[in-house]
C-alpha positions as CSV (number, residue, x, y, z in Angstrom):
1,X,75.5,164.8,35.8
2,X,78.1,163.9,38.5
3,X,76.8,166.6,40.8
4,X,73.3,165.1,40.6
5,X,74.6,161.6,41.3
6,X,76.5,162.4,44.5
7,X,73.4,163.2,46.6
8,X,71.7,160.1,45.4
9,X,74.8,158.0,46.3
10,X,75.0,159.5,49.7
11,X,71.3,158.9,50.3
12,X,71.7,155.3,49.3
13,X,74.7,154.5,51.5
14,X,73.1,156.0,54.6
15,X,69.8,154.2,54.4
16,X,69.2,150.5,55.4
17,X,69.4,148.3,52.3
18,X,66.0,146.9,51.2
19,X,67.1,145.0,48.1
20,X,70.0,142.8,47.0
21,X,71.4,145.4,44.6
22,X,72.0,147.8,47.5
23,X,74.0,145.4,49.7
24,X,77.3,146.2,48.0
25,X,76.9,149.9,48.6
26,X,75.7,149.3,52.2
27,X,78.8,147.1,52.9
28,X,81.2,149.6,51.4
29,X,79.7,152.4,53.5
30,X,80.2,150.5,56.8
31,X,83.6,149.2,55.8
32,X,84.9,152.6,55.0
33,X,83.4,154.2,58.1
34,X,85.8,156.2,60.2
35,X,83.8,155.6,63.4
36,X,86.0,153.6,65.9
37,X,82.9,152.0,67.5
38,X,81.7,150.5,64.3
39,X,80.3,147.0,65.2
40,X,82.2,145.1,62.5
41,X,85.5,146.1,64.1
42,X,87.0,146.0,67.5
43,X,89.3,148.4,69.2
44,X,93.0,147.8,68.6
45,X,94.9,147.0,71.8
46,X,97.8,149.2,72.7
47,X,101.1,147.3,72.9
48,X,102.2,146.8,76.5
49,X,105.5,148.2,77.5
50,X,108.3,145.7,77.9
51,X,109.1,144.8,81.5
52,X,112.7,145.9,82.1
53,X,112.8,144.5,85.7
54,X,114.6,141.2,86.2
55,X,112.4,138.2,87.2
56,X,112.4,137.3,90.8
57,X,114.1,134.1,91.7
58,X,111.8,131.4,93.1
59,X,113.0,130.0,96.4
60,X,114.1,126.4,96.6
61,X,111.7,124.5,98.8
62,X,114.5,122.1,99.9
63,X,116.5,125.1,101.3
64,X,113.7,126.1,103.7
65,X,115.1,127.1,107.1
66,X,112.7,124.8,108.9
67,X,113.9,121.7,107.0
68,X,114.6,119.0,107.8
69,X,111.5,118.4,109.9
70,X,112.1,116.9,113.3
71,X,109.4,114.8,114.9
72,X,109.3,113.5,118.5
73,X,106.9,110.7,117.7
74,X,108.2,107.4,119.2
75,X,107.5,105.0,116.3
76,X,108.8,104.2,112.9
77,X,107.2,106.1,110.0
78,X,105.5,103.8,107.4
79,X,103.1,104.3,104.6
80,X,100.6,101.9,106.3
81,X,100.7,100.8,109.9
82,X,97.8,98.3,110.0
83,X,98.5,96.7,106.6
84,X,102.3,96.0,107.0
85,X,104.2,93.5,109.1
86,X,107.6,94.7,110.2
87,X,108.6,91.1,111.1
88,X,108.5,90.1,107.4
89,X,111.6,91.3,105.5
90,X,111.2,92.0,101.8
91,X,113.4,90.2,99.3
92,X,113.6,93.2,96.9
93,X,112.6,96.7,96.2
94,X,111.0,98.3,93.2
95,X,112.7,101.7,93.7
96,X,116.0,102.7,95.2
97,X,116.1,103.3,98.9
98,X,117.4,106.8,98.5
99,X,114.0,108.0,97.1
100,X,112.3,108.9,100.4
101,X,108.5,109.6,100.0
102,X,108.9,112.5,102.4
103,X,111.0,114.3,99.8
104,X,114.8,114.9,99.6
105,X,116.2,116.5,102.7
106,X,112.8,117.1,104.3
107,X,113.0,114.6,107.2
108,X,115.7,114.0,109.8
109,X,115.2,110.2,109.5
110,X,116.6,107.9,106.9
111,X,114.3,105.9,104.6
112,X,115.1,102.2,104.5
113,X,112.7,101.3,101.7
114,X,109.8,100.3,103.9
115,X,110.1,102.7,106.9
116,X,111.8,105.7,108.4
117,X,113.0,104.4,111.9
118,X,113.1,106.7,114.8
119,X,116.5,107.8,116.1
120,X,115.3,108.8,119.6
121,X,115.4,106.6,122.8
122,X,111.9,106.8,124.2
123,X,110.9,106.2,127.7
124,X,107.7,104.2,127.5
125,X,106.6,104.9,131.0
126,X,106.9,108.7,130.5
127,X,105.1,108.3,127.1
128,X,102.2,106.4,128.7
129,X,102.0,108.9,131.5
130,X,101.8,111.8,129.0
131,X,99.1,110.0,127.0
132,X,97.0,109.3,130.0
133,X,97.3,113.0,131.0
134,X,95.9,114.1,127.6
135,X,93.1,111.6,127.7
136,X,92.1,112.5,131.2
137,X,89.3,110.8,133.2
138,X,87.3,108.2,131.3
139,X,84.1,109.4,129.7
140,X,80.9,108.6,131.4
141,X,78.1,106.7,129.7
142,X,76.1,109.9,129.2
143,X,79.1,111.7,127.6
144,X,79.8,108.7,125.3
145,X,76.1,108.6,124.2
146,X,76.2,112.4,123.5
147,X,79.3,111.9,121.3
148,X,77.8,109.0,119.5
149,X,74.6,110.8,118.8
150,X,76.5,113.8,117.4
151,X,78.9,111.9,115.1
152,X,77.3,108.6,114.2
153,X,75.2,109.9,111.3
154,X,76.4,109.1,107.7
155,X,76.3,112.8,106.8
156,X,78.7,113.8,109.5
157,X,81.2,116.4,108.4
158,X,83.9,115.0,110.8
159,X,84.4,111.7,108.9
160,X,87.5,110.0,107.6
161,X,87.2,107.1,105.2
162,X,89.6,104.3,105.8
163,X,90.2,102.2,102.7
164,X,92.4,99.3,101.6
165,X,95.5,101.2,102.6
166,X,94.5,100.9,106.3
167,X,95.8,103.3,108.9
168,X,98.2,105.3,106.7
169,X,100.8,107.9,107.8
170,X,99.0,110.9,106.3
171,X,95.8,109.9,108.0
172,X,97.3,110.8,111.3
173,X,97.6,114.4,110.2
174,X,93.9,114.4,109.0
175,X,92.8,113.1,112.4
176,X,94.6,115.9,114.3
177,X,93.2,118.5,111.8
178,X,89.7,117.3,112.7
179,X,90.6,117.4,116.4
180,X,91.3,121.2,116.2
181,X,87.5,121.9,116.1
182,X,85.9,118.7,117.2
183,X,86.2,116.4,120.2
184,X,86.0,113.2,118.1
185,X,86.2,112.0,114.5
186,X,84.1,109.4,112.8
187,X,86.1,106.8,110.9
188,X,84.4,104.6,108.3
189,X,86.4,101.4,107.4
190,X,86.0,99.6,104.2
191,X,87.9,96.9,102.3
192,X,90.6,94.6,103.4
193,X,91.3,96.2,106.8
194,X,87.8,95.3,108.0
195,X,89.0,91.6,108.3
196,X,90.8,92.6,111.5
197,X,89.1,95.5,113.2
198,X,91.0,94.9,116.4
199,X,94.2,95.7,114.6
200,X,92.8,98.9,113.1
201,X,91.6,100.1,116.5
202,X,95.0,99.3,118.1
203,X,97.0,101.3,115.5
204,X,94.5,104.2,115.6
205,X,94.9,104.5,119.4
206,X,98.6,103.8,119.4
207,X,99.7,106.2,116.6
208,X,97.2,109.1,117.2
209,X,97.1,109.0,121.0
210,X,93.3,109.0,121.1
211,X,90.7,106.6,122.4
212,X,88.1,104.5,120.5
213,X,84.9,105.2,122.5
214,X,82.4,103.6,120.0
215,X,82.6,100.7,117.6
216,X,79.8,99.3,115.5
217,X,80.7,96.9,112.7
218,X,82.9,99.1,110.5
219,X,82.2,102.5,112.2
220,X,84.6,103.9,114.8
221,X,84.5,107.0,116.9
222,X,88.0,108.2,117.9
223,X,88.0,110.6,120.9
224,X,90.9,113.1,121.3
225,X,90.9,113.3,125.1
226,X,89.8,115.8,127.8
227,X,93.1,117.7,128.0
228,X,94.0,117.7,124.3
229,X,95.6,121.0,123.2
230,X,95.6,121.7,119.4
231,X,98.5,124.1,119.8
232,X,100.7,121.4,121.2
233,X,99.8,118.7,118.6
234,X,102.7,116.4,117.5
235,X,104.7,117.3,114.4
236,X,103.7,114.8,111.6
237,X,105.7,115.3,108.4
238,X,103.6,114.3,105.4
239,X,104.5,111.8,102.7
240,X,104.5,113.5,99.3
241,X,103.8,110.3,97.4
242,X,102.9,106.7,97.9
243,X,106.1,104.5,97.9
244,X,106.2,101.4,95.7
245,X,105.4,98.3,97.6
246,X,108.5,96.1,98.1
247,X,108.8,92.5,96.9
248,X,107.9,89.9,99.5
249,X,108.4,86.1,99.4
250,X,105.9,84.1,97.4
251,X,102.7,83.4,99.3
252,X,101.5,80.3,97.5
253,X,104.0,77.5,97.1
254,X,103.9,75.0,94.3
255,X,103.6,72.2,96.8
256,X,101.8,72.9,100.1
257,X,103.6,72.0,103.3
258,X,102.5,68.6,104.4
259,X,101.2,67.5,101.0
260,X,102.6,65.9,97.9
261,X,102.4,67.5,94.5
262,X,99.5,65.2,93.5
263,X,97.6,65.9,96.7
264,X,98.1,69.6,96.3
265,X,96.8,69.5,92.8
266,X,93.8,67.4,93.9
267,X,93.0,69.9,96.7
268,X,93.1,72.8,94.2
269,X,90.7,71.1,91.8
270,X,88.4,70.2,94.6
271,X,88.3,73.8,95.8
272,X,87.6,75.2,92.3
273,X,84.7,72.8,91.8
274,X,83.1,73.4,95.2
275,X,80.4,76.0,95.9
276,X,81.7,79.3,97.2
277,X,81.4,79.9,100.9
278,X,81.0,83.6,100.4
279,X,80.9,86.2,97.7
280,X,83.0,89.3,98.5
281,X,82.5,92.7,96.9
282,X,85.0,95.4,96.2
283,X,85.6,97.7,99.1
284,X,83.0,95.8,101.2
285,X,82.8,95.0,104.9
286,X,84.5,91.7,105.7
287,X,84.1,91.7,109.5
288,X,82.4,88.2,109.6
289,X,84.7,86.5,107.0
290,X,87.1,85.0,109.6
291,X,84.4,83.5,111.7
292,X,82.6,82.1,108.6
293,X,85.8,80.4,107.4
294,X,86.6,79.0,110.8
295,X,83.1,77.5,111.1
296,X,83.4,76.0,107.6
297,X,86.7,74.3,108.4
298,X,84.9,72.3,111.1
299,X,83.2,70.2,108.4
300,X,85.1,71.1,105.2
301,X,88.8,70.6,104.3
302,X,88.9,73.1,101.5
303,X,87.0,76.4,101.2
304,X,86.5,78.7,98.2
305,X,85.9,82.4,98.4
306,X,84.4,84.1,95.4
307,X,86.2,87.5,95.0
308,X,85.0,88.4,91.6
309,X,85.4,92.2,90.8
310,X,87.5,92.6,94.0
311,X,90.8,92.6,92.1
312,X,93.7,90.2,92.3
313,X,95.8,92.6,94.5
314,X,93.0,92.7,97.2
315,X,92.6,88.9,96.8
316,X,96.2,88.3,97.8
317,X,95.9,90.8,100.7
318,X,92.8,88.9,101.9
319,X,94.6,85.6,101.7
320,X,97.6,86.9,103.7
321,X,95.3,88.1,106.5
322,X,93.2,84.9,106.6
323,X,96.4,82.9,106.8
324,X,97.2,84.4,110.2
325,X,93.7,85.1,111.5
326,X,92.0,81.7,110.9
327,X,94.7,80.2,110.5
328,X,94.8,78.3,107.2
329,X,96.9,77.7,104.1
330,X,96.1,79.6,100.9
331,X,96.9,77.1,98.1
332,X,95.5,78.9,95.0
333,X,94.6,82.4,93.7
334,X,93.0,82.0,90.3
335,X,90.4,84.1,88.4
336,X,89.7,86.1,91.5
337,X,89.0,83.0,93.5
338,X,90.7,82.1,96.8
339,X,91.2,78.5,97.7
340,X,92.0,77.9,101.4
341,X,93.1,74.6,102.9
342,X,92.7,74.1,106.7
343,X,96.0,72.3,107.0
344,X,97.1,69.1,108.8
345,X,96.5,70.5,112.3
346,X,92.7,69.7,112.3
347,X,93.3,66.1,111.1
348,X,95.8,65.5,113.9
349,X,93.3,66.9,116.5
350,X,90.6,64.7,115.2
351,X,92.8,61.5,115.3
352,X,93.9,62.4,118.9
353,X,90.4,62.9,120.2
354,X,89.2,59.7,118.6
């Protein structure tokens, strides 16, 4: 009886199951299979031999033989050149001065909290002579038109975006990297720096050594010079992180100069209840804001700028720039609104002319 049952069992286990009663036998057949390529199982991985060699020591980046980096640039290193004023001393710092953004021991200059001043005595006449030699003869109108046609398009690959940080230190390295393979670089300016494009152009030319050959609203074309040699480019050590902004004196006083407390309060309420002169957008182009405010002060004593969605930080930066460019007196920053007072000077001029 057992001999007759074995062939039947073997035939059942080797055929595809066609009924539920045969699934058990089919599963047992595949489970007990000795074939190593059976689909329900995967090959077992052989254990890797243990590595008996000692791990290699990673070199310390601060002990590099080329450190500290020495640069011959004849200006103080700052995070932003166009958006900082060396004449205004901070009243405090948010981080210790020993934390240099260039990294510990990576620069031969000492970080003061806002800048890394140069330690070399520079001859300005020799510096200007070398800069003029690199620039060479001025470009002709045909050459300028050719450069403008090549780099003026918005899809240009040789473009650097200049944001609210202005002309930053690391941007100088980006400019020279573009100058390796291109005669000029297109710079698109947005945000707070566009209030004073003359200042942006000055720092670009002064810090990079190039020449702005084209300027249209917020688009600049920075030319490297006829005799520029990428092999002899200046050494520009990079900042590894953005340093914390120091603490500066309070911009808006409780009582404006030349006014009493009641008059200051009345000016602020009048500005908040007046119609906005302009509505500024975030990272917009503000090239015409200064002229608009100057024209408004000819008839108005208080002006309001609507900076909704711009951000309070950018509002204060805009107020600082308008204070010097218009000039005027910022008397209130509230709910992303800027209230500007034209000051006593216009009243004195009107009384003297009358």
